[in-house]
C-alpha positions in Angstrom: 0.0 0.0 0.0 1.3 3.5 -0.9 -0.1 6.4 1.1 -0.2 10.1 0.1 -2.0 13.1 1.5 -5.0 12.8 -0.9 -4.8 9.2 -2.1 -4.0 5.6 -1.2 -2.8 3.1 -3.7 -3.8 -0.4 -2.6 -3.9 -3.9 -4.2 -7.1 -4.9 -6.0 -9.8 -6.9 -4.2 -12.5 -9.0 -5.8 -15.1 -6.5 -4.5 -13.5 -3.8 -6.8 -15.0 -5.5 -9.9 -18.2 -3.5 -9.3 -16.2 -0.2 -9.7 -14.3 -1.5 -12.7 -17.6 -2.4 -14.4 -19.1 1.1 -13.7 -16.0 3.0 -14.8 -14.9 0.9 -17.8 -18.3 0.8 -19.4 -18.7 4.6 -19.3 -17.9 5.9 -22.8 -16.6 9.2 -21.4 -14.1 7.4 -19.3 -13.0 4.7 -21.9 -12.5 7.2 -24.7 -9.1 7.9 -23.1 -8.1 4.3 -22.6 -7.1 1.5 -25.0 -10.3 -0.4 -23.9 -12.8 -0.2 -26.7 -14.7 -3.5 -26.6 -17.7 -4.0 -24.3 -16.6 -4.8 -20.7 -18.3 -7.7 -18.9 -18.3 -9.0 -15.4 -16.6 -12.2 -16.7 -13.8 -10.2 -18.4 -13.2 -8.2 -15.2 -13.2 -11.4 -13.0 -10.6 -13.0 -15.3 -8.5 -9.8 -15.2 -8.6 -9.8 -11.4 -7.7 -13.5 -11.3 -4.8 -12.8 -13.7 -3.4 -10.2 -11.3 -2.9 -13.0 -8.8 -1.2 -15.3 -11.3 1.4 -14.7 -14.0 0.8 -11.0 -14.3 1.9 -10.6 -10.7 5.5 -10.9 -11.8 5.2 -8.2 -14.5 2.6 -5.8 -13.3 2.2 -3.7 -10.1 -1.6 -2.9 -10.3 -3.3 -0.7 -7.7 -6.7 0.8 -7.0 -6.6 4.5 -6.3 -8.6 5.5 -3.2 -9.4 9.2 -2.4 -8.9 10.0 1.3 -12.0 11.8 2.6 -11.6 12.5 6.2 -11.7 9.1 8.0 -12.9 7.2 5.0 -11.6 6.3 1.6 -13.4 5.9 -1.7 -12.1 4.0 -4.8 -11.8 6.4 -7.7 -9.6 4.7 -10.3 -6.7 2.4 -11.1 -3.1 2.7 -11.9 -0.2 0.4 -12.8 3.4 -0.1 -13.6 3.2 -2.8 -16.2 5.6 -4.6 -18.6 8.1 -4.7 -15.7 11.4 -5.9 -17.1 14.1 -6.9 -14.6 16.8 -7.1 -17.1 16.4 -3.6 -18.5 15.0 -2.1 -15.3 12.0 -0.5 -17.0 8.2 -0.4 -16.9 5.2 1.2 -18.4 2.9 3.7 -16.4 -0.8 3.8 -16.8 -3.6 5.6 -14.9 -7.4 5.9 -15.1 -9.5 8.0 -12.8 -12.8 6.3 -13.4 -14.9 8.4 -11.1 -15.4 11.6 -13.0 -16.2 13.6 -9.9 -12.5 13.3 -9.1 -11.2 14.6 -12.5 -9.1 17.8 -12.4 -8.7 17.8 -8.6 -5.1 16.6 -8.2 -5.8 13.0 -7.3 -4.2 11.6 -10.4 -1.1 13.8 -10.0 -0.5 12.6 -6.5 -1.2 9.0 -7.4 1.3 9.3 -10.3 4.0 10.7 -8.1 3.4 7.9 -5.6 3.7 5.1 -8.2 6.7 6.7 -10.0 8.5 7.0 -6.6 7.6 3.3 -5.9 9.0 2.3 -9.3 12.3 4.0 -8.9 12.9 3.6 -5.2 11.4 0.2 -4.5 11.5 -1.7 -7.8 14.8 -0.1 -8.8 13.6 0.9 -12.3 15.8 3.0 -14.5 13.1 4.1 -16.9 9.3 4.5 -16.9 7.5 4.9 -20.2 3.9 5.9 -20.9 1.6 6.7 -23.8 -1.3 9.2 -24.2 -3.8 9.9 -26.9 -3.1 13.5 -28.2 -6.7 14.7 -27.4 -6.4 13.8 -23.7 -5.3 17.2 -22.4 -5.7 16.2 -18.8 -3.3 13.3 -19.1 -0.8 15.3 -21.2 -0.7 17.9 -18.4 -0.3 15.2 -15.8 2.7 13.6 -17.5 4.5 16.9 -17.9 3.7 18.0 -14.3 5.2 14.8 -12.8 8.4 15.0 -14.9 7.8 12.9 -18.0 9.4 14.1 -21.3 7.7 13.7 -24.6 9.8 11.3 -26.7 7.8 10.8 -29.8 4.5 10.3 -31.6 2.8 7.8 -33.8 0.8 10.0 -36.1 -3.0 9.3 -36.4 -2.6 6.0 -34.7 -5.8 5.9 -32.8 -9.4 6.4 -33.9 -11.8 8.0 -31.4 -15.0 10.1 -31.7 -15.0 10.0 -35.5 -11.4 11.0 -36.2 -7.8 10.0 -35.9 -5.4 11.2 -33.2 -1.7 10.8 -32.5 -0.3 8.5 -29.8 2.1 10.6 -27.7 5.0 8.7 -26.0 6.6 9.8 -22.8 9.5 8.7 -20.7 11.2 9.5 -17.4 14.5 8.3 -16.1 15.4 7.7 -12.5 18.1 10.4 -12.6 15.5 12.9 -13.8 13.0 11.9 -11.1 15.7 12.2 -8.4 16.7 15.7 -9.7 13.0 16.7 -9.6 12.5 15.4 -6.0 15.7 17.0 -4.8 14.3 20.4 -6.0 11.1 19.8 -4.1 13.0 19.2 -0.8 
């Protein structure tokens, strides 16, 4: 479990499936994700089961909970996936599924927590990420937490009746440490 001021990142529980089904069947939420086929309870159950099996060795997957006084509320998910022990790298992903928590800093704090975890606990050297070019919120988040844009695949995704670029980001451990030293 990773704990911040506004959020907690905790492992997935079977009871989270109800949140996943709500979030990942909402067209407004999934337009920003690589998910595009209908989500079913069976698909989510298999996904959660998979987290406890082979994926466990290559994916650190968390539920994001908002801290609200003495209680917490699940609001999204995040992961460091494609973990590669040889090259010390992984891929960052985040989804705030509860739209009431968009644009309020929860994603930024959650991103900083998992990036710190990746570099300080998993000894990663590099973290990569990808964003659809129309996802302004995610583009801002990546820049705010220290990612550098590294490239684009032009018109690689089709959403809402048109094609958009895939924007690729990366952050190195040395860049993260430099940023965190400036904050101290």
